[in-house]
Backbone as XML, in Angstrom:
<?xml version="1.0"?>
<chain id="A" units="angstrom">
  <residue number="1" name="MET">
    <atom name="N" x="-71.318" y="-25.591" z="-91.239"/>
    <atom name="CA" x="-71.557" y="-26.984" z="-91.005"/>
    <atom name="C" x="-72.848" y="-27.190" z="-90.203"/>
  </residue>
  <residue number="2" name="TYR">
    <atom name="N" x="-73.098" y="-26.321" z="-89.239"/>
    <atom name="CA" x="-74.296" y="-26.419" z="-88.419"/>
    <atom name="C" x="-75.542" y="-26.395" z="-89.294"/>
  </residue>
  <residue number="3" name="VAL">
    <atom name="N" x="-75.586" y="-25.449" z="-90.211"/>
    <atom name="CA" x="-76.755" y="-25.320" z="-91.084"/>
    <atom name="C" x="-76.875" y="-26.522" z="-92.012"/>
  </residue>
  <residue number="4" name="ASN">
    <atom name="N" x="-75.768" y="-27.008" z="-92.483"/>
    <atom name="CA" x="-75.790" y="-28.173" z="-93.353"/>
    <atom name="C" x="-76.342" y="-29.393" z="-92.606"/>
  </residue>
  <residue number="5" name="GLU">
    <atom name="N" x="-75.987" y="-29.543" z="-91.343"/>
    <atom name="CA" x="-76.458" y="-30.675" z="-90.539"/>
    <atom name="C" x="-77.896" y="-30.488" z="-90.077"/>
  </residue>
  <residue number="6" name="LYS">
    <atom name="N" x="-78.226" y="-29.289" z="-89.590"/>
    <atom name="CA" x="-79.552" y="-29.024" z="-89.019"/>
    <atom name="C" x="-80.572" y="-28.566" z="-90.052"/>
  </residue>
  <residue number="7" name="GLY">
    <atom name="N" x="-80.090" y="-28.062" z="-91.176"/>
    <atom name="CA" x="-80.998" y="-27.601" z="-92.217"/>
    <atom name="C" x="-81.321" y="-26.132" z="-92.141"/>
  </residue>
  <residue number="8" name="GLN">
    <atom name="N" x="-81.106" y="-25.517" z="-90.979"/>
    <atom name="CA" x="-81.420" y="-24.096" z="-90.823"/>
    <atom name="C" x="-80.753" y="-23.562" z="-89.565"/>
  </residue>
  <residue number="9" name="ILE">
    <atom name="N" x="-80.796" y="-22.237" z="-89.429"/>
    <atom name="CA" x="-80.255" y="-21.575" z="-88.246"/>
    <atom name="C" x="-81.077" y="-20.323" z="-87.987"/>
  </residue>
  <residue number="10" name="THR">
    <atom name="N" x="-81.221" y="-19.966" z="-86.736"/>
    <atom name="CA" x="-81.884" y="-18.713" z="-86.366"/>
    <atom name="C" x="-80.824" y="-17.698" z="-85.960"/>
  </residue>
  <residue number="11" name="ASN">
    <atom name="N" x="-81.237" y="-16.456" z="-85.850"/>
    <atom name="CA" x="-80.314" y="-15.421" z="-85.407"/>
    <atom name="C" x="-79.786" y="-15.758" z="-84.015"/>
  </residue>
  <residue number="12" name="LYS">
    <atom name="N" x="-80.651" y="-16.205" z="-83.145"/>
    <atom name="CA" x="-80.259" y="-16.556" z="-81.774"/>
    <atom name="C" x="-79.215" y="-17.675" z="-81.771"/>
  </residue>
  <residue number="13" name="GLU">
    <atom name="N" x="-79.424" y="-18.697" z="-82.577"/>
    <atom name="CA" x="-78.453" y="-19.792" z="-82.667"/>
    <atom name="C" x="-77.111" y="-19.285" z="-83.197"/>
  </residue>
  <residue number="14" name="TYR">
    <atom name="N" x="-77.170" y="-18.420" z="-84.210"/>
    <atom name="CA" x="-75.943" y="-17.856" z="-84.771"/>
    <atom name="C" x="-75.187" y="-17.068" z="-83.703"/>
  </residue>
  <residue number="15" name="GLN">
    <atom name="N" x="-75.928" y="-16.285" z="-82.904"/>
    <atom name="CA" x="-75.312" y="-15.516" z="-81.824"/>
    <atom name="C" x="-74.582" y="-16.430" z="-80.840"/>
  </residue>
  <residue number="16" name="GLU">
    <atom name="N" x="-75.230" y="-17.510" z="-80.463"/>
    <atom name="CA" x="-74.646" y="-18.437" z="-79.489"/>
    <atom name="C" x="-73.423" y="-19.158" z="-80.046"/>
  </residue>
  <residue number="17" name="ILE">
    <atom name="N" x="-73.506" y="-19.601" z="-81.283"/>
    <atom name="CA" x="-72.404" y="-20.342" z="-81.898"/>
    <atom name="C" x="-71.203" y="-19.426" z="-82.136"/>
  </residue>
  <residue number="18" name="CYS">
    <atom name="N" x="-71.468" y="-18.226" z="-82.653"/>
    <atom name="CA" x="-70.387" y="-17.319" z="-83.046"/>
    <atom name="C" x="-70.018" y="-16.310" z="-81.968"/>
  </residue>
  <residue number="19" name="LYS">
    <atom name="N" x="-70.780" y="-16.315" z="-80.872"/>
    <atom name="CA" x="-70.525" y="-15.377" z="-79.769"/>
    <atom name="C" x="-70.528" y="-13.924" z="-80.264"/>
  </residue>
  <residue number="20" name="THR">
    <atom name="N" x="-71.622" y="-13.576" z="-80.949"/>
    <atom name="CA" x="-71.784" y="-12.214" z="-81.472"/>
    <atom name="C" x="-73.038" y="-11.588" z="-80.890"/>
  </residue>
  <residue number="21" name="SER">
    <atom name="N" x="-73.179" y="-10.299" z="-81.089"/>
    <atom name="CA" x="-74.388" y="-9.592" z="-80.675"/>
    <atom name="C" x="-75.510" y="-9.880" z="-81.676"/>
  </residue>
  <residue number="22" name="ALA">
    <atom name="N" x="-76.732" y="-9.536" z="-81.282"/>
    <atom name="CA" x="-77.881" y="-9.714" z="-82.182"/>
    <atom name="C" x="-77.693" y="-8.888" z="-83.456"/>
  </residue>
  <residue number="23" name="ARG">
    <atom name="N" x="-77.201" y="-7.692" z="-83.301"/>
    <atom name="CA" x="-77.003" y="-6.803" z="-84.454"/>
    <atom name="C" x="-75.970" y="-7.377" z="-85.429"/>
  </residue>
  <residue number="24" name="THR">
    <atom name="N" x="-74.848" y="-7.859" z="-84.885"/>
    <atom name="CA" x="-73.800" y="-8.438" z="-85.734"/>
    <atom name="C" x="-74.303" y="-9.692" z="-86.427"/>
  </residue>
  <residue number="25" name="SER">
    <atom name="N" x="-75.008" y="-10.550" z="-85.700"/>
    <atom name="CA" x="-75.563" y="-11.767" z="-86.294"/>
    <atom name="C" x="-76.528" y="-11.428" z="-87.420"/>
  </residue>
  <residue number="26" name="SER">
    <atom name="N" x="-77.372" y="-10.444" z="-87.191"/>
    <atom name="CA" x="-78.324" y="-10.029" z="-88.230"/>
    <atom name="C" x="-77.601" y="-9.569" z="-89.479"/>
  </residue>
  <residue number="27" name="ARG">
    <atom name="N" x="-76.539" y="-8.804" z="-89.288"/>
    <atom name="CA" x="-75.769" y="-8.298" z="-90.427"/>
    <atom name="C" x="-75.111" y="-9.442" z="-91.204"/>
  </residue>
  <residue number="28" name="TYR">
    <atom name="N" x="-74.492" y="-10.388" z="-90.488"/>
    <atom name="CA" x="-73.846" y="-11.522" z="-91.155"/>
    <atom name="C" x="-74.862" y="-12.399" z="-91.884"/>
  </residue>
  <residue number="29" name="LEU">
    <atom name="N" x="-75.990" y="-12.656" z="-91.247"/>
    <atom name="CA" x="-77.014" y="-13.473" z="-91.900"/>
    <atom name="C" x="-77.574" y="-12.758" z="-93.131"/>
  </residue>
  <residue number="30" name="ALA">
    <atom name="N" x="-77.782" y="-11.450" z="-93.025"/>
    <atom name="CA" x="-78.259" y="-10.679" z="-94.185"/>
    <atom name="C" x="-77.241" y="-10.736" z="-95.322"/>
  </residue>
  <residue number="31" name="ASP">
    <atom name="N" x="-75.959" y="-10.676" z="-94.975"/>
    <atom name="CA" x="-74.910" y="-10.784" z="-95.992"/>
    <atom name="C" x="-74.950" y="-12.151" z="-96.679"/>
  </residue>
  <residue number="32" name="LEU">
    <atom name="N" x="-75.176" y="-13.204" z="-95.905"/>
    <atom name="CA" x="-75.251" y="-14.553" z="-96.480"/>
    <atom name="C" x="-76.461" y="-14.693" z="-97.396"/>
  </residue>
  <residue number="33" name="VAL">
    <atom name="N" x="-77.568" y="-14.037" z="-97.030"/>
    <atom name="CA" x="-78.766" y="-14.046" z="-97.886"/>
    <atom name="C" x="-78.496" y="-13.262" z="-99.161"/>
  </residue>
  <residue number="34" name="SER">
    <atom name="N" x="-77.944" y="-12.070" z="-99.029"/>
    <atom name="CA" x="-77.721" y="-11.240" z="-100.222"/>
    <atom name="C" x="-76.660" y="-11.822" z="-101.154"/>
  </residue>
  <residue number="35" name="SER">
    <atom name="N" x="-75.760" y="-12.631" z="-100.603"/>
    <atom name="CA" x="-74.741" y="-13.259" z="-101.449"/>
    <atom name="C" x="-75.265" y="-14.501" z="-102.169"/>
  </residue>
  <residue number="36" name="GLY">
    <atom name="N" x="-76.494" y="-14.911" z="-101.830"/>
    <atom name="CA" x="-77.098" y="-16.052" z="-102.502"/>
    <atom name="C" x="-76.764" y="-17.397" z="-101.884"/>
  </residue>
  <residue number="37" name="LEU">
    <atom name="N" x="-76.122" y="-17.386" z="-100.716"/>
    <atom name="CA" x="-75.787" y="-18.645" z="-100.052"/>
    <atom name="C" x="-76.929" y="-19.156" z="-99.176"/>
  </residue>
  <residue number="38" name="PHE">
    <atom name="N" x="-77.632" y="-18.239" z="-98.543"/>
    <atom name="CA" x="-78.736" y="-18.583" z="-97.648"/>
    <atom name="C" x="-80.036" y="-18.042" z="-98.210"/>
  </residue>
  <residue number="39" name="GLU">
    <atom name="N" x="-81.127" y="-18.671" z="-97.783"/>
    <atom name="CA" x="-82.441" y="-18.103" z="-98.041"/>
    <atom name="C" x="-83.100" y="-17.850" z="-96.693"/>
  </residue>
  <residue number="40" name="GLN">
    <atom name="N" x="-83.866" y="-16.777" z="-96.626"/>
    <atom name="CA" x="-84.548" y="-16.395" z="-95.395"/>
    <atom name="C" x="-85.959" y="-16.931" z="-95.436"/>
  </residue>
  <residue number="41" name="LYS">
    <atom name="N" x="-86.370" y="-17.589" z="-94.363"/>
    <atom name="CA" x="-87.735" y="-18.092" z="-94.233"/>
    <atom name="C" x="-88.413" y="-17.309" z="-93.129"/>
  </residue>
  <residue number="42" name="GLY">
    <atom name="N" x="-89.431" y="-16.582" z="-93.482"/>
    <atom name="CA" x="-90.132" y="-15.754" z="-92.515"/>
    <atom name="C" x="-89.720" y="-14.305" z="-92.657"/>
  </residue>
  <residue number="43" name="THR">
    <atom name="N" x="-90.390" y="-13.474" z="-91.883"/>
    <atom name="CA" x="-90.069" y="-12.054" z="-91.910"/>
    <atom name="C" x="-89.033" y="-11.753" z="-90.839"/>
  </residue>
  <residue number="44" name="ILE">
    <atom name="N" x="-88.613" y="-10.529" z="-90.786"/>
    <atom name="CA" x="-87.621" y="-10.124" z="-89.793"/>
    <atom name="C" x="-88.221" y="-10.262" z="-88.394"/>
  </residue>
  <residue number="45" name="GLY">
    <atom name="N" x="-87.428" y="-10.769" z="-87.473"/>
    <atom name="CA" x="-87.869" y="-10.914" z="-86.090"/>
    <atom name="C" x="-87.868" y="-12.365" z="-85.657"/>
  </residue>
  <residue number="46" name="LYS">
    <atom name="N" x="-88.467" y="-12.605" z="-84.508"/>
    <atom name="CA" x="-88.518" y="-13.965" z="-83.981"/>
    <atom name="C" x="-89.205" y="-14.890" z="-84.971"/>
  </residue>
  <residue number="47" name="GLY">
    <atom name="N" x="-88.707" y="-16.087" z="-85.051"/>
    <atom name="CA" x="-89.286" y="-17.067" z="-85.954"/>
    <atom name="C" x="-88.638" y="-17.098" z="-87.325"/>
  </residue>
  <residue number="48" name="THR">
    <atom name="N" x="-87.767" y="-16.139" z="-87.607"/>
    <atom name="CA" x="-87.075" y="-16.123" z="-88.891"/>
    <atom name="C" x="-85.976" y="-17.172" z="-88.874"/>
  </residue>
  <residue number="49" name="GLU">
    <atom name="N" x="-85.926" y="-17.954" z="-89.914"/>
    <atom name="CA" x="-84.906" y="-18.998" z="-90.035"/>
    <atom name="C" x="-84.153" y="-18.796" z="-91.335"/>
  </residue>
  <residue number="50" name="TYR">
    <atom name="N" x="-82.920" y="-19.245" z="-91.339"/>
    <atom name="CA" x="-82.057" y="-19.122" z="-92.505"/>
    <atom name="C" x="-81.553" y="-20.511" z="-92.868"/>
  </residue>
  <residue number="51" name="SER">
    <atom name="N" x="-81.547" y="-20.821" z="-94.146"/>
    <atom name="CA" x="-81.061" y="-22.124" z="-94.581"/>
    <atom name="C" x="-80.201" y="-21.964" z="-95.829"/>
  </residue>
  <residue number="52" name="LEU">
    <atom name="N" x="-79.308" y="-22.917" z="-96.009"/>
    <atom name="CA" x="-78.508" y="-22.942" z="-97.225"/>
    <atom name="C" x="-79.432" y="-23.203" z="-98.396"/>
  </residue>
  <residue number="53" name="ILE">
    <atom name="N" x="-79.214" y="-22.515" z="-99.482"/>
    <atom name="CA" x="-79.989" y="-22.792" z="-100.681"/>
    <atom name="C" x="-79.632" y="-24.206" z="-101.116"/>
  </residue>
  <residue number="54" name="ARG">
    <atom name="N" x="-80.625" y="-25.017" z="-101.305"/>
    <atom name="CA" x="-80.450" y="-26.459" z="-101.496"/>
    <atom name="C" x="-79.359" y="-26.831" z="-102.504"/>
  </residue>
  <residue number="55" name="GLN">
    <atom name="N" x="-79.368" y="-26.244" z="-103.667"/>
    <atom name="CA" x="-78.383" y="-26.619" z="-104.683"/>
    <atom name="C" x="-76.980" y="-26.140" z="-104.327"/>
  </residue>
  <residue number="56" name="MET">
    <atom name="N" x="-76.861" y="-25.269" z="-103.334"/>
    <atom name="CA" x="-75.559" y="-24.741" z="-102.938"/>
    <atom name="C" x="-74.969" y="-25.477" z="-101.736"/>
  </residue>
  <residue number="57" name="ARG">
    <atom name="N" x="-75.722" y="-26.358" z="-101.094"/>
    <atom name="CA" x="-75.265" y="-26.983" z="-99.850"/>
    <atom name="C" x="-73.895" y="-27.623" z="-99.962"/>
  </residue>
  <residue number="58" name="HIS">
    <atom name="N" x="-73.710" y="-28.456" z="-100.945"/>
    <atom name="CA" x="-72.440" y="-29.167" z="-101.058"/>
    <atom name="C" x="-71.286" y="-28.224" z="-101.376"/>
  </residue>
  <residue number="59" name="ILE">
    <atom name="N" x="-71.553" y="-27.134" z="-102.089"/>
    <atom name="CA" x="-70.520" y="-26.176" z="-102.455"/>
    <atom name="C" x="-70.188" y="-25.247" z="-101.284"/>
  </residue>
  <residue number="60" name="CYS">
    <atom name="N" x="-71.201" y="-24.875" z="-100.529"/>
    <atom name="CA" x="-71.041" y="-23.807" z="-99.550"/>
    <atom name="C" x="-70.771" y="-24.271" z="-98.121"/>
  </residue>
  <residue number="61" name="ALA">
    <atom name="N" x="-70.949" y="-25.523" z="-97.825"/>
    <atom name="CA" x="-70.769" y="-25.985" z="-96.450"/>
    <atom name="C" x="-69.385" y="-25.629" z="-95.919"/>
  </residue>
  <residue number="62" name="LYS">
    <atom name="N" x="-68.386" y="-25.846" z="-96.707"/>
    <atom name="CA" x="-67.024" y="-25.547" z="-96.284"/>
    <atom name="C" x="-66.826" y="-24.039" z="-96.096"/>
  </residue>
  <residue number="63" name="ARG">
    <atom name="N" x="-67.368" y="-23.253" z="-96.994"/>
    <atom name="CA" x="-67.241" y="-21.800" z="-96.913"/>
    <atom name="C" x="-67.931" y="-21.265" z="-95.658"/>
  </residue>
  <residue number="64" name="PHE">
    <atom name="N" x="-69.113" y="-21.778" z="-95.348"/>
    <atom name="CA" x="-69.839" y="-21.339" z="-94.160"/>
    <atom name="C" x="-69.071" y="-21.714" z="-92.896"/>
  </residue>
  <residue number="65" name="LEU">
    <atom name="N" x="-68.503" y="-22.892" z="-92.867"/>
    <atom name="CA" x="-67.717" y="-23.322" z="-91.719"/>
    <atom name="C" x="-66.561" y="-22.348" z="-91.495"/>
  </residue>
  <residue number="66" name="ASN">
    <atom name="N" x="-65.922" y="-21.917" z="-92.548"/>
    <atom name="CA" x="-64.842" y="-20.935" z="-92.429"/>
    <atom name="C" x="-65.363" y="-19.608" z="-91.881"/>
  </residue>
  <residue number="67" name="THR">
    <atom name="N" x="-66.554" y="-19.210" z="-92.262"/>
    <atom name="CA" x="-67.162" y="-17.977" z="-91.756"/>
    <atom name="C" x="-67.379" y="-18.072" z="-90.250"/>
  </residue>
  <residue number="68" name="LEU">
    <atom name="N" x="-67.875" y="-19.207" z="-89.777"/>
    <atom name="CA" x="-68.109" y="-19.389" z="-88.348"/>
    <atom name="C" x="-66.807" y="-19.333" z="-87.561"/>
  </residue>
  <residue number="69" name="HIS">
    <atom name="N" x="-65.761" y="-19.890" z="-88.085"/>
    <atom name="CA" x="-64.486" y="-19.931" z="-87.375"/>
    <atom name="C" x="-63.832" y="-18.558" z="-87.276"/>
  </residue>
  <residue number="70" name="ARG">
    <atom name="N" x="-64.146" y="-17.661" z="-88.190"/>
    <atom name="CA" x="-63.547" y="-16.316" z="-88.166"/>
    <atom name="C" x="-64.186" y="-15.429" z="-87.116"/>
  </residue>
  <residue number="71" name="HIS">
    <atom name="N" x="-65.396" y="-15.768" z="-86.647"/>
    <atom name="CA" x="-66.128" y="-14.872" z="-85.739"/>
    <atom name="C" x="-66.198" y="-15.435" z="-84.387"/>
  </residue>
</chain>
C-alpha cells in the first residue's frame, strides 16, 4: 500500500516499515523485482528506488500489503 500511495520505496524505507535488516530488505525487494511486481530505478546502493510496475498497481497493491504484514 505504501508504494501504491507514494509511488516508490527505498531499501531504507522498507527496512523501517517492515523492521528488517538491510540485507533482508534487499532480498525481499530483489524478489519483488524478479517476480515482475516491482521495477528498480537506479543501480544498487543509495538512491535506488523501487516502484510497482504501472500496469500491475491495481492488481498487486493488495498482494504487497500482505507481504508487508508478514514481515
